C-alpha positions as CSV (number, residue, x, y, z in Angstrom):
1,Q,-118.6,7.9,64.1
2,L,-117.7,10.9,65.4
3,Q,-116.3,13.2,62.5
4,L,-114.5,16.1,62.9
5,V,-114.1,18.7,60.0
6,E,-111.3,21.0,60.3
7,S,-111.1,24.7,58.8
8,G,-109.3,28.3,59.5
9,G,-106.5,26.9,57.2
10,G,-104.7,29.1,54.9
11,L,-101.3,31.6,53.6
12,V,-100.3,33.9,55.7
13,Q,-96.8,35.5,55.8
14,S,-94.4,34.9,58.8
15,G,-95.2,36.5,62.0
16,G,-98.9,36.9,61.6
17,S,-102.1,35.0,63.1
18,L,-104.4,32.4,62.4
19,R,-106.9,30.7,64.2
20,L,-108.1,26.6,63.1
21,S,-111.2,25.5,64.7
22,C,-112.4,21.7,65.0
23,A,-116.1,21.0,65.0
24,A,-117.5,17.5,65.5
25,S,-120.5,16.1,64.8
26,G,-121.6,15.7,68.2
27,T,-120.8,16.0,72.1
28,L,-116.4,16.3,72.6
29,D,-117.7,16.0,76.2
30,Y,-115.8,12.5,76.5
31,Y,-113.0,13.4,74.5
32,A,-109.4,14.7,74.9
33,I,-108.3,16.2,72.0
34,G,-104.9,16.6,70.2
35,W,-103.9,18.8,67.3
36,F,-101.3,17.7,64.7
37,R,-99.6,18.8,62.2
38,Q,-97.4,16.8,59.1
39,A,-95.4,18.6,56.4
40,P,-94.2,16.9,53.2
41,G,-91.8,14.2,53.5
42,K,-91.9,14.5,57.7
43,E,-93.8,12.5,60.4
44,R,-96.9,13.4,62.1
45,E,-95.8,15.2,64.9
46,G,-97.6,16.4,68.3
47,V,-98.8,20.0,68.8
48,S,-101.0,20.8,71.5
49,Y,-103.5,18.8,73.7
50,L,-106.4,19.2,75.9
51,S,-108.2,16.9,78.6
52,S,-111.6,16.6,78.5
53,S,-112.4,18.6,80.9
54,G,-110.7,21.4,79.4
55,S,-108.7,21.7,82.6
56,R,-105.3,20.5,81.4
57,T,-103.3,21.2,78.2
58,K,-99.8,20.9,76.5
59,Y,-97.9,21.9,74.2
60,A,-95.2,21.3,72.1
61,D,-91.6,23.0,72.8
62,F,-92.0,24.6,69.2
63,V,-94.5,26.6,69.8
64,K,-94.8,26.9,73.4
65,G,-96.1,30.7,74.1
66,R,-97.2,30.9,70.2
67,F,-100.1,28.4,70.6
68,T,-103.1,28.3,72.3
69,I,-106.1,25.2,72.8
70,S,-109.4,25.9,73.5
71,R,-112.9,24.2,73.6
72,D,-116.1,25.0,73.9
73,D,-118.0,22.3,74.7
74,A,-121.5,24.4,73.8
75,K,-120.4,24.3,69.9
76,N,-118.8,21.0,70.3
77,T,-115.9,22.9,68.7
78,V,-111.3,23.1,69.7
79,Y,-109.7,25.6,68.6
80,L,-105.9,26.2,67.9
81,Q,-105.3,30.0,68.1
82,M,-101.4,30.3,66.5
83,N,-99.7,33.8,67.1
84,S,-96.5,34.6,65.7
85,L,-96.2,31.7,62.9
86,K,-92.7,31.5,61.2
87,P,-92.3,29.0,57.5
88,E,-91.6,26.0,59.5
89,D,-94.7,26.0,61.1
90,T,-96.2,25.2,57.6
91,A,-97.8,21.8,57.4
92,V,-101.9,20.1,57.2
93,Y,-103.0,20.5,60.5
94,S,-105.5,17.9,62.0
95,C,-107.4,17.2,65.0
96,A,-108.2,14.2,66.5
97,A,-110.5,12.9,70.1
98,S,-109.7,10.2,72.1
99,L,-112.5,8.3,74.4
100,T,-111.3,8.4,77.3
101,I,-111.9,8.9,81.2
102,R,-108.5,10.5,82.3
103,E,-108.4,13.6,83.9
104,G,-105.5,13.6,81.9
105,V,-104.1,15.4,78.5
106,V,-103.5,12.0,75.7
107,T,-100.5,12.1,73.9
108,D,-100.4,9.0,72.2
109,T,-101.3,8.8,68.7
110,R,-102.8,5.4,69.2
111,E,-104.5,6.4,71.5
112,Y,-106.8,8.8,69.4
113,D,-110.2,7.5,68.4
114,F,-111.5,9.7,65.2
115,W,-109.5,12.3,63.1
116,G,-110.2,15.0,61.2
117,Q,-109.1,15.3,57.0
118,G,-106.6,18.1,58.1
119,T,-106.8,21.6,56.8
120,P,-103.6,23.6,54.7
121,V,-101.5,26.1,56.6
122,T,-98.6,27.8,54.6
123,V,-96.4,30.6,56.4
124,S,-94.2,32.8,53.6
125,S,-91.2,34.1,54.6
């Protein structure tokens, strides 16, 4: 039912920055959010998570200190600010929404109800 559309991906040099957006077709007030990525030949991995209240976050170790997740419920949009990008960050980035009454983050992929199609990010050396 809920549609998610990512944008903001593209080609960037190593050390550069990108800001990804995840626009929802409706309110995200009741959803926990996750950003995931998948590189060719690799499994999908969680990047960052945000609780439905927006008060709790979690980051994968490989992006901690470089990426920041946030949400603007008034715009039904979630963001992923990516700084100090590395070539190994190259992947298709997808956002997902999990309908939950939890106050915490949702880290289990199986608990996500809606997924965007993804936006590709390429980081050159």
